[in-house]
N, C-alpha and C positions, 0 to 999 in steps of 0.2 A: 504494500500500500504506500510505500514511500514515494511512488510516482503519481499518487493521487493528485489531481488538479481540479479546481473548480472552474467551470466555464459558464459564462452568462450569455444568453442570447442577446444580440444587439437590442438595446432599449433606449429609449430616450431616458413550552417551556416545559419535560417529564410529564407524566399523566396529570399533574396538578393543573396544568392549563386546560386539559380536557374536562377535568372534574370540577373546575371552580364553580360552574353553574349548579352542579349537584350539591355543592357545599352551601349554596344559598337557597336550596329547595327549588320550588317552581316559580320563584320570584322573577319578575321581568323588569326591565328598565322602562322608566316613563319615556314618553316621546321627547320630553325636555332633555333628559340625560342622554338619550340616544343621539339627539341632534348635536349636543355639545361634544360627544365623543367623536362624531364623524366630521366635526368642524362646520356644521351648518347652523350657525348662531341665529340666522334669520328664522329658522324653524323652532328655536328654543324659546317657546312662549310659555309663560306660567312658571311654576316652581316645581322642583323635584322633591323627592322624599328622602328620608334618611336611609331607607332601604336601597334607593338608587346609589347613594353615597357609599354604602357598605359594599355593594356589588362592584362599583367603580374602583374602590380601594382594593378589593380582592384582585381585580384585573391589573391594577397598578402594581401590586405586589409581585404578580407574575411577570410583568414587564421588567421590574427591577431584577428579578432572577435571570431572565433571558439576557439582559444587558451584562450582568456579571458573568454569566456563563461564557459569553463571547470575550469578555475582558480576560478571564482566566485562560481561555484558549489562546488569545493573542499574546499573553505574557508567558505562555508555557515554553516557548522556543521550539515547539514541535511542528509548527505550520510553515510550509514552504512560502516564499514571498508572495506568489500569486494567490495562494489560498488565504493568506493573512489579509491581503487587500480586500478580498470578497467578504471575509468574516467581519472586518471593520466596517464595511459598507452595510452589511446586515445589522450589525450592532447599531449603526446610525439610524436605520429604520426604526428599530425598537426604542431608541432614545426619542425619536419624534412621537411615537405612540405614547411613551411615558409623559411627555409634555402635554399632549392633548388630554390624556386622562387626568393629570394633575390639575390642569386648567378647568376642566369640567367639574371636578370635585370642588374646587374653590368657588366656582360660580354657583354651585348648589348649596354653598354655605358650609361645606365640610372641610376637613383638614386631610391633605394627602398623606397616605401612609409613608413612613420613612423607609429608606433603604436600610437593609440589615448590614452588619459588618461582613466583610468579604469572607472571613473564616466560617461564618454560618452557612453561606451559600456553598462554599467549597465542601463542607461536610455533607450538606443536603444533596449535593450533586455527585458525591463520591468521587471527587477530583483525584484522590489518591490512587484510584484505579486507572487513571488515564496515563497511558505509556507511549502513545504515538499519535500521529496526525489522524489516523482513522478513528481512534477513540474520541478525539475532540469532535470530529465531524458527526459521529454517531450520537453523541450527547446533544449537539446542536440540532440534528435532525429530529430527535425525540421531542425536543422543546418546540420546534417549529410545527411538527405534526399536531402536537397538543394545542398550540395556538390556533391552528386551522380549525380543529374540531371545536374549540371553545367559541370562536366567532360563528361557526355554523350553528352551534347550539343557541346563540343569542338571536339569530336572524328571525325566527318565528315571532319574536316579541314586537317586531316592527309592523305597525299598522300602515305607515306611510311608505308607498312603493319607492319613493326617492331615497328614503333612508335605507331601505332594504338593498337598493342598488349600490349605495356607498358601502354598506356592510359587505356586500359581495366583492367589492374591490379590495377590502381588507383581507377577506378570505383568499383572494387571488394572490395578494402580496405574500401572505404566510405560506400558501401552498407552493408559490414559486420558490421561496427559500428552501422548503423541504425538498422540492424536486431537484434543485441544483445540488443540494447536499447528498441526497440519495444517489444521484447520478455520479457524483464524485466518488462515492463509496462503491460504485459498481453494482448497486442493488437494482433488481429488476423493477420495471414499472408495475403497478398493481395489476393483477391479472383480471380482476373483476371491476365492473363499473361501480360507482357509488362507494368508493373505498374510504372516503372521508365522512366524518359525522356519524358513523354507525356506532 
């Protein structure tokens, strides 16, 4: 796997990400919270609930985890230069997600959950078991697949078709990350349709 390389088509976070919705039961985000998450402030009319803030903070906590996973991978010395470049770019996407979520939480009157110490993430992600570039990529792929599934899980809460479309773009972003990582690992494409969100 030492020759593993990430390639990105020309363009202009662990099961916790998938299960974060289960952790908040069948709760759904209000239209206000959803609008704030996806950056459509003009649709954010009215006020959200503390339940929305709690869900957003759970998602924010998962973004913190994803950002730190990429940071740990970047600092490991295990990534080839071209792989490192892509990992840093993906981390940047998650930093943008973090800022959107934190902003939405503040606008709803909540306090964004703080990032944990690096050592806590390292322990939770079992960083001690990472020995090579492929291990780093497997960890990132697990987190990205979980993020994809989490966004898919949220989509049924959207009553507004425009918001559902924006959420679909977020799913596309996360699944693109997973696809690039899985490809770099030489993993086969899913054999069956509807492989995400199940």
